[in-house]
PDB file of N, CA, C and O in Angstrom:
ATOM      1  N   MET A   1      11.959 -22.229  -8.403  1.00  0.00           N
ATOM      2  CA  MET A   1      11.354 -20.943  -7.311  1.00  0.00           C
ATOM      3  C   MET A   1      11.184 -19.394  -6.761  1.00  0.00           C
ATOM      4  O   MET A   1      10.224 -18.626  -6.706  1.00  0.00           O
ATOM      5  N   LEU A   2      13.424 -19.247  -6.145  1.00  0.00           N
ATOM      6  CA  LEU A   2      13.130 -17.859  -5.394  1.00  0.00           C
ATOM      7  C   LEU A   2      13.467 -17.896  -6.400  1.00  0.00           C
ATOM      8  O   LEU A   2      12.417 -17.696  -7.011  1.00  0.00           O
ATOM      9  N   ASN A   3      14.978 -18.132  -7.840  1.00  0.00           N
ATOM     10  CA  ASN A   3      15.245 -17.223  -8.161  1.00  0.00           C
ATOM     11  C   ASN A   3      13.672 -16.420  -9.422  1.00  0.00           C
ATOM     12  O   ASN A   3      13.323 -15.267  -9.674  1.00  0.00           O
ATOM     13  N   GLY A   4      13.309 -17.426  -9.748  1.00  0.00           N
ATOM     14  CA  GLY A   4      11.677 -16.664 -10.468  1.00  0.00           C
ATOM     15  C   GLY A   4      11.284 -15.953  -9.365  1.00  0.00           C
ATOM     16  O   GLY A   4      11.262 -15.284 -10.398  1.00  0.00           O
ATOM     17  N   PHE A   5      10.912 -15.322  -8.249  1.00  0.00           N
ATOM     18  CA  PHE A   5      10.981 -14.286  -7.102  1.00  0.00           C
ATOM     19  C   PHE A   5      11.415 -13.329  -7.351  1.00  0.00           C
ATOM     20  O   PHE A   5      10.840 -12.310  -7.736  1.00  0.00           O
ATOM     21  N   LEU A   6      13.534 -13.689  -6.995  1.00  0.00           N
ATOM     22  CA  LEU A   6      14.194 -12.656  -7.721  1.00  0.00           C
ATOM     23  C   LEU A   6      14.093 -11.519  -8.526  1.00  0.00           C
ATOM     24  O   LEU A   6      13.805 -10.325  -8.452  1.00  0.00           O
ATOM     25  N   ILE A   7      14.558 -12.639  -9.572  1.00  0.00           N
ATOM     26  CA  ILE A   7      14.656 -11.110 -11.138  1.00  0.00           C
ATOM     27  C   ILE A   7      12.821 -11.423 -11.170  1.00  0.00           C
ATOM     28  O   ILE A   7      12.424 -12.177 -12.059  1.00  0.00           O
ATOM     29  N   ALA A   8      11.875 -10.878 -10.278  1.00  0.00           N
ATOM     30  CA  ALA A   8      10.891  -9.925 -10.607  1.00  0.00           C
ATOM     31  C   ALA A   8      11.191  -8.472  -9.566  1.00  0.00           C
ATOM     32  O   ALA A   8      10.387  -7.545  -9.474  1.00  0.00           O
ATOM     33  N   PHE A   9      12.605  -8.544  -8.797  1.00  0.00           N
ATOM     34  CA  PHE A   9      12.276  -6.867  -8.433  1.00  0.00           C
ATOM     35  C   PHE A   9      13.628  -6.560  -8.653  1.00  0.00           C
ATOM     36  O   PHE A   9      14.623  -7.271  -8.513  1.00  0.00           O
ATOM     37  N   PRO A  10      13.463  -4.871  -9.184  1.00  0.00           N
ATOM     38  CA  PRO A  10      14.745  -4.499 -10.160  1.00  0.00           C
ATOM     39  C   PRO A  10      15.289  -4.192  -8.732  1.00  0.00           C
ATOM     40  O   PRO A  10      14.978  -3.928  -7.571  1.00  0.00           O
ATOM     41  N   GLY A  11      16.882  -4.524 -10.091  1.00  0.00           N
ATOM     42  CA  GLY A  11      18.075  -4.059  -8.146  1.00  0.00           C
ATOM     43  C   GLY A  11      18.578  -2.731  -7.949  1.00  0.00           C
ATOM     44  O   GLY A  11      17.769  -2.237  -7.164  1.00  0.00           O
ATOM     45  N   GLY A  12      19.395  -1.924  -8.194  1.00  0.00           N
ATOM     46  CA  GLY A  12      20.222  -0.560  -7.400  1.00  0.00           C
ATOM     47  C   GLY A  12      20.450  -0.606  -9.224  1.00  0.00           C
ATOM     48  O   GLY A  12      19.391  -0.005  -9.400  1.00  0.00           O
ATOM     49  N   PRO A  13      20.962  -0.828 -10.656  1.00  0.00           N
ATOM     50  CA  PRO A  13      21.034  -0.252 -11.999  1.00  0.00           C
ATOM     51  C   PRO A  13      19.569   0.117 -12.869  1.00  0.00           C
ATOM     52  O   PRO A  13      19.159   0.944 -13.684  1.00  0.00           O
ATOM     53  N   GLU A  14      19.065  -1.142 -12.074  1.00  0.00           N
ATOM     54  CA  GLU A  14      17.180  -0.297 -12.802  1.00  0.00           C
ATOM     55  C   GLU A  14      17.119   0.361 -12.263  1.00  0.00           C
ATOM     56  O   GLU A  14      16.816   1.444 -12.763  1.00  0.00           O
ATOM     57  N   LEU A  15      17.316   0.300 -11.011  1.00  0.00           N
ATOM     58  CA  LEU A  15      16.079   1.921 -10.112  1.00  0.00           C
ATOM     59  C   LEU A  15      17.195   2.817 -10.120  1.00  0.00           C
ATOM     60  O   LEU A  15      17.077   3.759  -9.337  1.00  0.00           O
ATOM     61  N   ILE A  16      17.962   2.788 -10.614  1.00  0.00           N
ATOM     62  CA  ILE A  16      18.870   4.857 -10.927  1.00  0.00           C
ATOM     63  C   ILE A  16      18.454   4.527 -13.184  1.00  0.00           C
ATOM     64  O   ILE A  16      18.272   5.092 -14.262  1.00  0.00           O
ATOM     65  N   LEU A  17      18.519   3.638 -12.711  1.00  0.00           N
ATOM     66  CA  LEU A  17      17.587   3.744 -15.059  1.00  0.00           C
ATOM     67  C   LEU A  17      16.501   4.422 -15.051  1.00  0.00           C
ATOM     68  O   LEU A  17      16.192   5.443 -15.665  1.00  0.00           O
ATOM     69  N   ILE A  18      15.789   3.619 -14.120  1.00  0.00           N
ATOM     70  CA  ILE A  18      14.242   3.539 -13.946  1.00  0.00           C
ATOM     71  C   ILE A  18      14.313   5.661 -12.974  1.00  0.00           C
ATOM     72  O   ILE A  18      13.425   6.447 -13.305  1.00  0.00           O
ATOM     73  N   ALA A  19      14.681   5.818 -12.627  1.00  0.00           N
ATOM     74  CA  ALA A  19      14.349   7.029 -11.849  1.00  0.00           C
ATOM     75  C   ALA A  19      15.176   8.537 -12.977  1.00  0.00           C
ATOM     76  O   ALA A  19      14.931   9.742 -13.038  1.00  0.00           O
ATOM     77  N   PHE A  20      15.972   7.821 -13.544  1.00  0.00           N
ATOM     78  CA  PHE A  20      16.315   8.886 -14.499  1.00  0.00           C
ATOM     79  C   PHE A  20      15.879   8.483 -15.909  1.00  0.00           C
ATOM     80  O   PHE A  20      16.676   8.687 -16.825  1.00  0.00           O
ATOM     81  N   ILE A  21      14.628   7.902 -16.187  1.00  0.00           N
ATOM     82  CA  ILE A  21      13.891   7.994 -16.873  1.00  0.00           C
ATOM     83  C   ILE A  21      13.102   8.795 -16.196  1.00  0.00           C
ATOM     84  O   ILE A  21      13.066  10.009 -16.393  1.00  0.00           O
ATOM     85  N   VAL A  22      12.216   8.022 -15.110  1.00  0.00           N
ATOM     86  CA  VAL A  22      11.219   9.248 -14.635  1.00  0.00           C
ATOM     87  C   VAL A  22      11.440  11.160 -14.646  1.00  0.00           C
ATOM     88  O   VAL A  22      10.570  12.030 -14.621  1.00  0.00           O
ATOM     89  N   LEU A  23      12.885  11.282 -14.690  1.00  0.00           N
ATOM     90  CA  LEU A  23      13.535  12.430 -14.749  1.00  0.00           C
ATOM     91  C   LEU A  23      13.137  13.558 -15.285  1.00  0.00           C
ATOM     92  O   LEU A  23      12.529  14.591 -15.005  1.00  0.00           O
ATOM     93  N   LEU A  24      14.055  12.661 -16.750  1.00  0.00           N
ATOM     94  CA  LEU A  24      13.696  12.918 -17.908  1.00  0.00           C
ATOM     95  C   LEU A  24      12.744  13.188 -19.122  1.00  0.00           C
ATOM     96  O   LEU A  24      12.951  13.661 -20.240  1.00  0.00           O
ATOM     97  N   LEU A  25      11.276  12.568 -18.299  1.00  0.00           N
ATOM     98  CA  LEU A  25      10.026  12.027 -18.611  1.00  0.00           C
ATOM     99  C   LEU A  25       9.198  13.618 -18.053  1.00  0.00           C
ATOM    100  O   LEU A  25       8.521  14.371 -18.753  1.00  0.00           O
ATOM    101  N   PHE A  26       9.486  13.740 -16.820  1.00  0.00           N
ATOM    102  CA  PHE A  26       8.774  14.893 -16.368  1.00  0.00           C
ATOM    103  C   PHE A  26       9.931  15.906 -15.843  1.00  0.00           C
ATOM    104  O   PHE A  26       9.926  16.630 -14.847  1.00  0.00           O
ATOM    105  N   GLY A  27      10.392  15.818 -16.306  1.00  0.00           N
ATOM    106  CA  GLY A  27      11.183  17.187 -15.668  1.00  0.00           C
ATOM    107  C   GLY A  27      11.721  16.976 -14.463  1.00  0.00           C
ATOM    108  O   GLY A  27      11.826  15.919 -13.841  1.00  0.00           O
ATOM    109  N   GLY A  28      12.267  18.748 -13.997  1.00  0.00           N
ATOM    110  CA  GLY A  28      12.437  18.898 -12.757  1.00  0.00           C
ATOM    111  C   GLY A  28      11.656  19.170 -12.133  1.00  0.00           C
ATOM    112  O   GLY A  28      11.450  18.935 -10.943  1.00  0.00           O
ATOM    113  N   LYS A  29      10.728  20.086 -13.378  1.00  0.00           N
ATOM    114  CA  LYS A  29       9.659  21.023 -12.194  1.00  0.00           C
ATOM    115  C   LYS A  29       8.704  20.082 -11.711  1.00  0.00           C
ATOM    116  O   LYS A  29       8.430  20.103 -10.511  1.00  0.00           O
ATOM    117  N   LYS A  30       8.072  19.128 -12.590  1.00  0.00           N
ATOM    118  CA  LYS A  30       6.780  18.326 -12.637  1.00  0.00           C
ATOM    119  C   LYS A  30       6.998  17.145 -11.261  1.00  0.00           C
ATOM    120  O   LYS A  30       6.036  16.687 -10.644  1.00  0.00           O
ATOM    121  N   LEU A  31       8.644  16.742 -10.917  1.00  0.00           N
ATOM    122  CA  LEU A  31       8.691  15.691  -9.680  1.00  0.00           C
ATOM    123  C   LEU A  31       8.266  15.673  -9.016  1.00  0.00           C
ATOM    124  O   LEU A  31       7.616  14.725  -8.575  1.00  0.00           O
ATOM    125  N   PRO A  32       8.511  17.557  -8.224  1.00  0.00           N
ATOM    126  CA  PRO A  32       8.600  17.421  -6.725  1.00  0.00           C
ATOM    127  C   PRO A  32       6.480  17.310  -7.039  1.00  0.00           C
ATOM    128  O   PRO A  32       5.793  16.466  -6.464  1.00  0.00           O
ATOM    129  N   GLU A  33       6.181  17.852  -7.551  1.00  0.00           N
ATOM    130  CA  GLU A  33       5.073  17.783  -7.575  1.00  0.00           C
ATOM    131  C   GLU A  33       3.830  16.440  -8.045  1.00  0.00           C
ATOM    132  O   GLU A  33       2.668  16.138  -7.772  1.00  0.00           O
ATOM    133  N   LEU A  34       4.957  15.945  -8.901  1.00  0.00           N
ATOM    134  CA  LEU A  34       3.969  14.103  -8.231  1.00  0.00           C
ATOM    135  C   LEU A  34       4.635  13.002  -7.909  1.00  0.00           C
ATOM    136  O   LEU A  34       4.214  11.947  -8.382  1.00  0.00           O
ATOM    137  N   MET A  35       5.779  12.977  -7.068  1.00  0.00           N
ATOM    138  CA  MET A  35       5.836  12.678  -6.054  1.00  0.00           C
ATOM    139  C   MET A  35       4.670  13.052  -4.865  1.00  0.00           C
ATOM    140  O   MET A  35       3.876  12.375  -4.212  1.00  0.00           O
ATOM    141  N   LYS A  36       4.969  14.352  -4.935  1.00  0.00           N
ATOM    142  CA  LYS A  36       3.309  14.284  -3.649  1.00  0.00           C
ATOM    143  C   LYS A  36       1.877  14.282  -4.284  1.00  0.00           C
ATOM    144  O   LYS A  36       0.918  14.838  -3.748  1.00  0.00           O
ATOM    145  N   GLY A  37       1.813  13.564  -5.549  1.00  0.00           N
ATOM    146  CA  GLY A  37       0.746  13.332  -4.885  1.00  0.00           C
ATOM    147  C   GLY A  37       0.743  12.257  -5.089  1.00  0.00           C
ATOM    148  O   GLY A  37      -0.270  11.688  -5.497  1.00  0.00           O
ATOM    149  N   LEU A  38       2.270  11.429  -4.791  1.00  0.00           N
ATOM    150  CA  LEU A  38       2.900  10.057  -5.032  1.00  0.00           C
ATOM    151  C   LEU A  38       2.150   9.613  -3.384  1.00  0.00           C
ATOM    152  O   LEU A  38       1.134   8.967  -3.126  1.00  0.00           O
ATOM    153  N   GLY A  39       2.722   9.990  -2.881  1.00  0.00           N
ATOM    154  CA  GLY A  39       2.916  10.087  -1.460  1.00  0.00           C
ATOM    155  C   GLY A  39       0.974  10.795  -0.697  1.00  0.00           C
ATOM    156  O   GLY A  39       0.396  10.333   0.287  1.00  0.00           O
ATOM    157  N   LYS A  40       0.688  11.467  -1.224  1.00  0.00           N
ATOM    158  CA  LYS A  40      -0.913  11.953  -0.888  1.00  0.00           C
ATOM    159  C   LYS A  40      -1.769  10.474  -0.985  1.00  0.00           C
ATOM    160  O   LYS A  40      -2.459  10.031  -0.067  1.00  0.00           O
ATOM    161  N   GLY A  41      -1.579   9.867  -2.205  1.00  0.00           N
ATOM    162  CA  GLY A  41      -2.265   8.647  -2.921  1.00  0.00           C
ATOM    163  C   GLY A  41      -1.945   7.735  -1.519  1.00  0.00           C
ATOM    164  O   GLY A  41      -2.740   7.937  -0.601  1.00  0.00           O
ATOM    165  N   ILE A  42      -1.007   6.887  -1.301  1.00  0.00           N
ATOM    166  CA  ILE A  42      -0.296   6.327  -0.629  1.00  0.00           C
ATOM    167  C   ILE A  42      -0.899   6.491   1.421  1.00  0.00           C
ATOM    168  O   ILE A  42      -1.039   5.677   2.333  1.00  0.00           O
ATOM    169  N   ARG A  43      -1.058   7.842   1.294  1.00  0.00           N
ATOM    170  CA  ARG A  43      -1.331   8.176   3.082  1.00  0.00           C
ATOM    171  C   ARG A  43      -3.556   8.129   2.813  1.00  0.00           C
ATOM    172  O   ARG A  43      -4.403   8.270   3.694  1.00  0.00           O
ATOM    173  N   GLU A  44      -3.723   7.942   1.659  1.00  0.00           N
ATOM    174  CA  GLU A  44      -5.208   7.391   1.815  1.00  0.00           C
ATOM    175  C   GLU A  44      -5.260   6.064   1.232  1.00  0.00           C
ATOM    176  O   GLU A  44      -6.207   5.289   1.098  1.00  0.00           O
ATOM    177  N   PHE A  45      -3.732   5.947   0.835  1.00  0.00           N
ATOM    178  CA  PHE A  45      -4.947   4.700   0.813  1.00  0.00           C
ATOM    179  C   PHE A  45      -4.568   3.419   2.115  1.00  0.00           C
ATOM    180  O   PHE A  45      -4.900   2.240   2.243  1.00  0.00           O
ATOM    181  N   ASN A  46      -3.468   4.641   3.168  1.00  0.00           N
ATOM    182  CA  ASN A  46      -3.525   3.327   4.795  1.00  0.00           C
ATOM    183  C   ASN A  46      -3.574   4.648   5.000  1.00  0.00           C
ATOM    184  O   ASN A  46      -2.585   5.377   5.084  1.00  0.00           O
ATOM    185  N   ASN A  47      -5.172   5.122   5.122  1.00  0.00           N
ATOM    186  CA  ASN A  47      -5.446   5.737   6.173  1.00  0.00           C
ATOM    187  C   ASN A  47      -7.332   5.012   6.069  1.00  0.00           C
ATOM    188  O   ASN A  47      -8.189   5.066   6.950  1.00  0.00           O
ATOM    189  N   ALA A  48      -7.423   4.490   4.884  1.00  0.00           N
ATOM    190  CA  ALA A  48      -8.306   3.583   4.759  1.00  0.00           C
ATOM    191  C   ALA A  48      -8.261   2.883   4.914  1.00  0.00           C
ATOM    192  O   ALA A  48      -9.288   2.578   5.521  1.00  0.00           O
ATOM    193  N   LYS A  49      -7.170   1.458   4.714  1.00  0.00           N
ATOM    194  CA  LYS A  49      -6.232   0.378   5.191  1.00  0.00           C
ATOM    195  C   LYS A  49      -6.865   0.592   6.785  1.00  0.00           C
ATOM    196  O   LYS A  49      -7.923   0.369   7.372  1.00  0.00           O
ATOM    197  N   ALA A  50      -6.524   0.737   6.861  1.00  0.00           N
ATOM    198  CA  ALA A  50      -7.101   1.428   8.910  1.00  0.00           C
ATOM    199  C   ALA A  50      -8.136   2.083   9.086  1.00  0.00           C
ATOM    200  O   ALA A  50      -8.804   1.943  10.111  1.00  0.00           O
ATOM    201  N   ASN A  51      -8.318   2.550   8.549  1.00  0.00           N
ATOM    202  CA  ASN A  51     -10.397   1.665   9.620  1.00  0.00           C
ATOM    203  C   ASN A  51     -11.657   1.003   9.048  1.00  0.00           C
ATOM    204  O   ASN A  51     -12.850   1.089   9.338  1.00  0.00           O
ATOM    205  N   ILE A  52     -10.652   0.003   7.720  1.00  0.00           N
ATOM    206  CA  ILE A  52     -10.934  -0.693   7.786  1.00  0.00           C
ATOM    207  C   ILE A  52     -10.930  -1.460   8.435  1.00  0.00           C
ATOM    208  O   ILE A  52     -12.008  -1.764   8.948  1.00  0.00           O
ATOM    209  N   GLU A  53      -9.462  -2.372   8.859  1.00  0.00           N
ATOM    210  CA  GLU A  53      -9.629  -3.678  10.529  1.00  0.00           C
ATOM    211  C   GLU A  53      -9.885  -2.926  11.349  1.00  0.00           C
ATOM    212  O   GLU A  53     -10.368  -3.574  12.278  1.00  0.00           O
ATOM    213  N   SER A  54      -9.838  -1.344  11.713  1.00  0.00           N
ATOM    214  CA  SER A  54     -10.909  -1.238  12.937  1.00  0.00           C
ATOM    215  C   SER A  54     -12.298  -1.924  13.209  1.00  0.00           C
ATOM    216  O   SER A  54     -12.966  -2.518  14.056  1.00  0.00           O
ATOM    217  N   GLU A  55     -12.283  -1.528  12.145  1.00  0.00           N
ATOM    218  CA  GLU A  55     -14.350  -1.772  11.690  1.00  0.00           C
ATOM    219  C   GLU A  55     -14.303  -3.272  11.376  1.00  0.00           C
ATOM    220  O   GLU A  55     -15.442  -3.737  11.347  1.00  0.00           O
ATOM    221  N   VAL A  56     -13.115  -4.389  11.073  1.00  0.00           N
ATOM    222  CA  VAL A  56     -12.977  -6.276  11.220  1.00  0.00           C
ATOM    223  C   VAL A  56     -13.255  -6.041  12.341  1.00  0.00           C
ATOM    224  O   VAL A  56     -14.293  -6.592  12.705  1.00  0.00           O
ATOM    225  N   LYS A  57     -12.419  -5.026  13.572  1.00  0.00           N
ATOM    226  CA  LYS A  57     -11.734  -5.653  14.956  1.00  0.00           C
ATOM    227  C   LYS A  57     -13.261  -5.756  15.644  1.00  0.00           C
ATOM    228  O   LYS A  57     -13.781  -6.793  16.055  1.00  0.00           O
ATOM    229  N   GLU A  58     -13.864  -4.365  15.662  1.00  0.00           N
ATOM    230  CA  GLU A  58     -15.027  -3.983  16.291  1.00  0.00           C
ATOM    231  C   GLU A  58     -15.206  -4.474  16.230  1.00  0.00           C
ATOM    232  O   GLU A  58     -15.046  -5.276  17.149  1.00  0.00           O
ATOM    233  N   SER A  59     -16.266  -5.095  14.276  1.00  0.00           N
ATOM    234  CA  SER A  59     -16.945  -6.264  14.570  1.00  0.00           C
ATOM    235  C   SER A  59     -16.811  -7.370  14.974  1.00  0.00           C
ATOM    236  O   SER A  59     -17.733  -8.131  15.269  1.00  0.00           O
ATOM    237  N   MET A  60     -15.119  -7.704  15.069  1.00  0.00           N
ATOM    238  CA  MET A  60     -14.780  -9.428  16.133  1.00  0.00           C
ATOM    239  C   MET A  60     -15.591  -8.996  17.904  1.00  0.00           C
ATOM    240  O   MET A  60     -15.778  -9.751  18.858  1.00  0.00           O
ATOM    241  N   LYS A  61     -15.773  -8.138  17.818  1.00  0.00           N
ATOM    242  CA  LYS A  61     -15.259  -8.091  19.565  1.00  0.00           C
ATOM    243  C   LYS A  61     -17.429  -7.839  19.291  1.00  0.00           C
ATOM    244  O   LYS A  61     -18.361  -8.538  19.688  1.00  0.00           O
ATOM    245  N   GLU A  62     -17.420  -7.273  18.931  1.00  0.00           N
ATOM    246  CA  GLU A  62     -19.067  -7.430  18.928  1.00  0.00           C
ATOM    247  C   GLU A  62     -19.993  -8.860  18.677  1.00  0.00           C
ATOM    248  O   GLU A  62     -21.182  -9.016  18.957  1.00  0.00           O
ATOM    249  N   LEU A  63     -18.887 -10.020  17.948  1.00  0.00           N
ATOM    250  CA  LEU A  63     -19.625 -10.829  17.583  1.00  0.00           C
ATOM    251  C   LEU A  63     -18.625 -12.061  18.602  1.00  0.00           C
ATOM    252  O   LEU A  63     -18.751 -13.260  18.352  1.00  0.00           O
ATOM    253  N   GLU A  64     -17.746 -11.621  19.634  1.00  0.00           N
ATOM    254  CA  GLU A  64     -17.349 -12.567  20.782  1.00  0.00           C
ATOM    255  C   GLU A  64     -18.324 -11.588  22.027  1.00  0.00           C
ATOM    256  O   GLU A  64     -18.720 -12.287  22.960  1.00  0.00           O
ATOM    257  N   ASN A  65     -18.612 -10.498  22.081  1.00  0.00           N
ATOM    258  CA  ASN A  65     -19.907 -10.413  23.222  1.00  0.00           C
ATOM    259  C   ASN A  65     -20.822 -10.737  22.791  1.00  0.00           C
ATOM    260  O   ASN A  65     -21.585 -10.818  23.753  1.00  0.00           O
ATOM    261  N   GLN A  66     -21.535 -11.112  21.606  1.00  0.00           N
ATOM    262  CA  GLN A  66     -23.252 -11.502  21.780  1.00  0.00           C
ATOM    263  C   GLN A  66     -23.181 -12.468  22.916  1.00  0.00           C
ATOM    264  O   GLN A  66     -22.207 -12.689  23.636  1.00  0.00           O
ATOM    265  N   PRO A  67     -24.047 -12.861  22.949  1.00  0.00           N
ATOM    266  CA  PRO A  67     -24.633 -14.391  24.255  1.00  0.00           C
ATOM    267  C   PRO A  67     -24.479 -15.245  23.269  1.00  0.00           C
ATOM    268  O   PRO A  67     -24.783 -14.608  22.260  1.00  0.00           O
ATOM    269  N   LYS A  68     -24.085 -16.672  22.867  1.00  0.00           N
ATOM    270  CA  LYS A  68     -24.453 -18.136  22.499  1.00  0.00           C
ATOM    271  C   LYS A  68     -25.403 -18.293  22.348  1.00  0.00           C
ATOM    272  O   LYS A  68     -24.938 -19.347  21.914  1.00  0.00           O
ATOM    273  N   SER A  69     -26.786 -18.381  22.190  1.00  0.00           N
ATOM    274  CA  SER A  69     -28.747 -19.127  22.139  1.00  0.00           C
ATOM    275  C   SER A  69     -27.842 -20.591  21.143  1.00  0.00           C
ATOM    276  O   SER A  69     -27.179 -20.743  20.117  1.00  0.00           O
ATOM    277  N   ASN A  70     -28.629 -21.739  22.791  1.00  0.00           N
ATOM    278  CA  ASN A  70     -28.452 -22.944  22.121  1.00  0.00           C
ATOM    279  C   ASN A  70     -29.587 -23.038  21.250  1.00  0.00           C
ATOM    280  O   ASN A  70     -30.529 -22.260  21.402  1.00  0.00           O
ATOM    281  N   LYS A  71     -29.594 -24.384  19.866  1.00  0.00           N
ATOM    282  CA  LYS A  71     -31.090 -24.386  19.170  1.00  0.00           C
ATOM    283  C   LYS A  71     -30.561 -25.410  19.390  1.00  0.00           C
ATOM    284  O   LYS A  71     -29.375 -25.111  19.534  1.00  0.00           O
ATOM    285  N   ASP A  72     -30.671 -26.461  19.515  1.00  0.00           N
ATOM    286  CA  ASP A  72     -31.259 -27.670  20.052  1.00  0.00           C
ATOM    287  C   ASP A  72     -32.128 -27.752  20.230  1.00  0.00           C
ATOM    288  O   ASP A  72     -32.568 -28.807  20.686  1.00  0.00           O
TER     289      ASP A  72
END
């Protein structure tokens, strides 16, 4: 099970090869724009995740603070 899991992640030589291919495809001038866009996307994703987490926590607090009613 563990061996199949480790095969999915590229190691050092594979990452260097991927970086070289990306450099060839996009060129040196487009690469900074690509990385800037990638960083912006990751930042927006993290902000959305934080907003959802805070909304869930607020909802949990509201549910905990509501008086419990007995339906018996």
